[in-house]
C-alpha positions in Angstrom: 15.3 13.5 -30.9 14.5 16.0 -27.8 11.4 14.2 -27.0 13.0 10.7 -27.3 15.5 12.1 -24.3 12.7 13.8 -22.5 10.9 10.3 -22.1 14.2 8.7 -21.5 14.7 10.7 -18.5 11.6 10.4 -17.3 11.6 6.9 -17.3 14.8 6.9 -15.3 13.8 10.0 -13.1 12.9 7.9 -9.7 16.4 5.4 -10.6 18.2 8.9 -10.6 16.5 10.4 -7.5 17.1 7.4 -5.9 20.6 7.2 -6.2 21.0 11.2 -5.7 19.9 10.2 -2.2 22.1 7.6 -1.4 25.2 9.6 -2.8 24.4 12.5 -0.9 23.5 10.3 2.2 27.2 8.7 1.8 28.7 12.1 2.9 26.4 12.9 5.3 26.1 10.1 7.9 28.7 7.6 8.5 25.5 4.8 9.9 23.7 5.3 6.8 25.6 2.2 4.5 25.1 -0.5 7.1 24.0 -4.1 6.8 21.5 -3.1 9.7 20.2 0.1 8.7 19.8 -0.9 5.4 17.6 -4.2 6.5 15.7 -1.3 8.6 14.9 0.7 5.7 13.6 -2.3 4.0 11.4 -3.4 7.0 10.3 0.2 7.5 9.2 0.2 3.9 7.4 -3.1 4.1 4.1 -2.1 4.8 4.0 1.2 2.4 5.0 -1.4 -0.4 1.7 -3.8 0.3 -0.5 -1.0 0.4 1.3 0.8 -2.4 0.7 -2.3 -4.8 -2.4 -2.4 -4.6 -2.8 1.2 -4.9 -0.6 0.8 -7.9 -3.1 -0.9 -9.8 -6.4 1.2 -8.4 -4.5 4.3 -10.0 -3.7 2.2 -13.4 -7.5 2.2 -13.9 -7.9 5.7 -13.2 -9.1 5.6 -9.5 -7.7 6.1 -5.8 -8.4 4.8 -2.5 -8.4 6.7 0.3 -9.5 3.8 2.5 -6.4 1.8 2.5 -4.9 3.1 5.9 -8.5 2.2 7.4 -8.8 -1.2 6.1 -5.5 -1.8 7.2 -6.6 -0.9 10.8 -9.7 -3.1 10.7 -8.5 -6.3 9.3 -5.2 -6.0 11.7 -7.8 -5.6 14.5 -10.1 -8.2 13.2 -7.8 -10.5 13.0 -5.8 -9.9 16.4 -9.4 -10.0 18.0 -10.5 -13.4 17.0 -7.2 -14.8 17.8 -7.2 -13.4 21.0 -10.7 -13.6 21.8 -12.6 -15.9 19.6 -16.0 -14.7 18.5 -19.0 -16.3 20.7 -22.5 -17.6 18.6 -24.5 -16.3 21.2 -27.8 -17.9 19.8 -25.7 -21.2 19.8 -24.1 -20.2 23.7 -21.0 -21.6 21.5 -17.8 -19.6 21.4 -15.6 -20.3 18.3 -11.9 -19.9 18.9 -9.5 -19.3 16.0 -5.9 -20.3 15.4 -2.9 -18.1 13.9 -3.9 -19.2 10.4 -7.8 -19.2 11.1 -7.2 -15.1 12.3 -4.9 -14.3 9.2 -7.4 -15.7 6.8 -10.1 -13.5 8.2 -7.8 -10.3 8.3 -7.4 -10.8 5.1 -11.1 -11.6 4.1 -11.9 -8.6 5.7 -10.0 -6.6 3.8 -10.8 -7.8 0.7 -14.7 -7.6 1.7 -13.8 -3.9 2.4 -12.2 -3.6 -1.3 -14.8 -4.9 -3.2 -17.1 -2.4 -1.2 -15.5 0.3 -2.9 -15.1 -1.7 -6.0 -19.0 -2.1 -6.0 -19.3 1.6 -5.2 -17.6 2.9 -8.3 -19.2 1.2 -10.9 -22.2 0.1 -9.4 -23.0 3.1 -8.2 -21.0 5.2 -10.3 -19.8 7.3 -7.0 -16.5 9.2 -7.5 -13.7 7.1 -6.5 -12.3 9.8 -4.3 -16.3 9.8 -2.6 -16.3 6.5 -2.4 -12.9 5.5 -0.8 -13.7 8.3 1.7 -16.8 6.4 2.7 -15.2 3.4 3.3 -12.1 5.4 5.6 -15.0 6.5 8.2 -16.6 3.1 7.7 -13.8 1.3 8.3 -12.2 3.1 11.3 -15.7 3.4 12.7 -16.1 -0.3 12.7 -12.4 -0.9 13.9 -13.6 1.3 16.9 -16.9 -0.6 17.2 -14.6 -4.4 17.4 -12.3 -3.2 19.1 -14.1 -1.0 21.8 -11.4 2.0 21.4 -8.7 -0.1 23.0 -5.6 -1.5 21.9 -6.0 -5.6 21.5 -2.7 -6.9 22.7 -0.6 -10.0 23.7 -1.1 -12.1 20.2 2.1 -14.6 20.9 5.1 -15.3 19.0 3.7 -17.4 16.6 1.5 -14.4 14.9 4.5 -11.9 15.8 6.7 -13.8 13.9 4.6 -12.4 10.3 6.4 -8.6 11.8 9.4 -9.6 13.8 10.5 -12.5 12.5 13.5 -13.1 10.6 14.6 -15.9 8.2 18.2 -16.3 6.9 19.0 -13.1 8.3 16.4 -11.3 6.4 13.0 -10.2 8.2 10.0 -12.1 7.3 7.9 -8.5 6.2 10.7 -8.3 3.8 10.0 -11.7 2.4 6.4 -11.2 2.2 6.5 -8.2 0.5 9.1 -9.4 -1.8 7.1 -12.4 -3.0 4.1 -9.4 -3.6 6.2 -7.6 -5.5 6.8 -11.0 -7.9 3.6 -12.0 -8.4 2.6 -8.2 -8.8 5.5 -7.7 -11.5 3.9 -10.8 -13.2 0.4 -10.4 -12.9 0.9 -6.8 -14.3 3.6 -7.6 -17.3 2.7 -11.1 -18.6 -1.6 -11.7 -18.3 -4.6 -10.7 -19.9 -5.8 -9.3 -16.8 -2.7 -6.8 -16.4 -3.1 -5.6 -20.3 -6.7 -5.1 -19.3 -5.6 -3.0 -16.4 -3.8 -0.5 -18.6 -6.5 -0.2 -21.1 -9.0 0.7 -19.2 -6.9 3.3 -17.5 -5.4 4.4 -20.6 -8.6 5.3 -22.5 -11.6 3.5 -20.9 -14.6 4.7 -23.6 -12.4 2.4 -26.1 -12.1 -0.2 -23.8 -15.6 -0.4 -23.3 -16.2 -0.1 -27.0 -13.7 -3.2 -27.6 -15.9 -5.6 -25.2 -13.6 -5.2 -22.5 -16.0 -5.9 -18.5 -14.1 -2.8 -17.5 -16.8 -2.9 -14.3 -15.3 -6.4 -13.5 -11.7 -4.8 -13.9 -12.3 -2.3 -11.5 -13.9 -4.3 -8.6 -11.0 -6.4 -9.1 -8.4 -3.7 -8.6 -10.4 -2.4 -5.8 -10.6 -5.8 -4.1 -7.0 -7.0 -4.4 -5.8 -3.5 -2.6 -8.2 -4.6 0.0 -6.4 -8.0 0.4 -3.3 -5.8 0.4 -4.0 -3.5 3.2 -5.2 -6.4 5.2 -1.8 -8.0 4.6 -0.1 -4.7 5.6 -2.5 -4.2 8.5 -1.4 -8.1 9.7 1.9 -7.0 9.2 1.9 -4.0 11.7 -0.6 -5.9 14.2 2.3 -8.8 14.6 5.4 -6.3 14.6 3.4 -4.2 17.7 2.6 -7.6 19.1 -0.8 -5.3 19.3 -3.7 -4.1 17.3 -4.3 -0.2 17.6 -7.8 1.0 16.7 -6.1 4.4 15.2 -3.2 2.3 13.2 -2.8 3.1 9.9 -3.8 7.1 10.3 -2.3 9.0 7.1 -0.6 5.8 5.5 -2.8 6.5 2.3 -0.8 9.5 1.6 2.6 8.0 1.9 0.4 5.1 -0.6 -0.2 7.6 -2.9 3.0 9.4 -2.8 5.0 6.1 -3.4 3.3 5.6 -6.6 2.5 8.9 -7.9 6.9 9.1 -7.0 7.4 5.4 -8.8 6.1 7.4 -12.0 2.7 6.1 -12.3 0.5 8.7 -13.7 -2.6 9.6 -11.5 -4.3 10.1 -14.8 -4.2 6.0 -14.9 -2.6 3.8 -17.9 1.1 4.5 -17.2 3.2 3.2 -14.5 4.7 -0.2 -13.0 5.0 -2.0 -9.8 8.7 -1.4 -10.4 8.5 1.9 -10.3 6.5 2.0 -7.4 9.0 -0.5 -5.0 11.3 2.7 -6.3 8.9 5.0 -4.9 8.4 3.2 -1.9 12.6 3.4 -1.5 12.2 6.9 -2.1 10.5 7.7 1.1 12.2 5.1 2.7 15.6 6.6 2.4 14.4 10.2 2.9 12.4 9.4 6.3 15.4 7.2 7.3 18.1 10.1 6.5 16.3 12.8 7.6 16.1 10.7 10.7 19.6 10.3 10.8 20.2 13.8 10.1 18.3 14.6 13.4 15.8 16.4 11.4 12.5 17.6 13.4 9.8 15.1 12.6 7.7 18.5 11.6 10.0 19.4 9.1 10.1 15.8 8.0 6.1 16.0 7.0 7.3 19.6 5.3 10.1 17.8 3.4 8.0 14.9 2.6 4.5 17.6 1.1 7.5 19.2 -1.0 8.5 15.8 -2.6 5.0 14.8 -3.0 3.9 17.9 -5.2 7.1 17.7 -6.9 6.2 14.2 -8.1 2.8 15.6 -9.3 4.0 19.0 -11.1 6.9 15.9 -12.9 3.9 13.9 -14.0 1.7 16.7 -15.3 4.6 18.1 -17.4 5.3 15.0 -18.7 1.5 14.1 -19.9 1.8 17.8 -20.9 4.8 16.9 -23.4 2.8 13.9 -24.6 
């Protein structure tokens, strides 16, 4: 009986934590419960949510990805550079110009290719995910600097900028984008064979191999999707700033991992959900917004966030020990 109560509480712990924060802020700040602030929180978490959906799939298989922030920067820089300057084909003496759509597709392809590289490194070369993605972190950062020359790429136009700053039906476009991604990946993980295979690989990889599941292909797929979603986040950031910053996305991988763990996904794999990650992103977004409204120093904000991450991991470990 007690064990069932613990499992029930663990299932809703993220929702309980978010409710406590909302109630506390209703007393601490008059500016918190306003439509403008609510939309601002949703807009702010859109980038982290895009990254964290992909991170959820990767962690569900028992992996980790430390390169998503760097892939974000590379994807945004490539899209911005192609849109602004095109690309010169030196042997032919021809310059290719890119439309907004072409630049967006190129940025997403770059993100997917980086994720595919991670997946191949983990499966074919048997590198630990920590090492493989740390290598990609360095590669993507270096390629971003080479592509941009270390300088921002600016002046991308209003059509591209609408991805990050546009509004549709009084709701920011980034919120629509990430809302659509949540819907797609909730269905993918809950109702498809691929989703069931992702959970199976994370729950017991050896058993999955023995039952004939294509474990390597599943892992490659989730890392590729993680790169694709990092590309989406890169486009949103670049469009919002109207500028591709070479150092964009620094530290974003930590916020992404934190959101996934706070949302109840186990770092050992096989347990968690996309909707839990949505709650994790909301908790981090509300926490950041609350500390800002309360005029807490940015340095203390980092300290608080660190303790929240440690608490979430500690709860995850305790729930595993109880099981």
